[in-house]
N, C-alpha and C positions, 0 to 999 in steps of 0.2 A: 441655571433656568432651565428646566426639561422643556421638550420640544412640546409638550401639550399643555403646557402653562404659558408657553411664549406667545405675546401677539401675532395675531395672524392678520394680514391685510383682508380687509372687507370683502374685496373682489375674489379672494381665495376663499373665505368662509363661504360667499355664496355660492361656490362651485364653478367660478369662472376661470379663464385664463386672462392674463394679463391684456392680451391681444384681444380677446372678445370685449374686455374691459374697456381698453383705449377706442376701439370701434366705436363701441356706442358713445363714449363721452366725443370723440370726434363727430359723430352724426347729428349729436345734441347742440354742439357749437356751431357747425355750419348750418342747421336750423335757425339757429338765433340770429344769424347774420341778417343786416339790410343790403339791400341793391345799391352799387353793383357788385359787392362782395360777396354777396350769396351766389350770383353765378358764375363768377370767377372760381369761388371755391367748388363748386358743383363740377366745374370742367377739369380741375384736379383730381377728384374722386375717382374716376373713371380708371379701371386697373385693366392694362395690356399685356398679355404673354404669349409665349409659344408652345406648342405642344409638338413633340416629335414621338413617333411611334417608332418601338425598335423592330425588327425582324432580322432571323437568322444573324443576330449578333451585330447587325449595322444599324445605323440611325437613318430613318428615311427623311424626307426634304419635312422639317419643320412648317406648322401654320399657326399663323397669327390669329389670336384671339382675343376678345374681350371679356368682360366680366359678364355682360350681358348674353354670349354665345352659348353659355352653359346651359 
């Protein structure tokens, strides 16, 4: 079977990545939940990460950020 006739996942055919597709699905499931499960899922949805800049080949002190800081 050639690559052009092989079955392609619908998310890829729509021009999406799997991560984008899974994020949409997860958001839909979270929106369908009833309380108290909905608020518990919303608290786990937050993303925390650290950002560190580099200057003169050395890493500066990282800062902790959340998704809403962008």
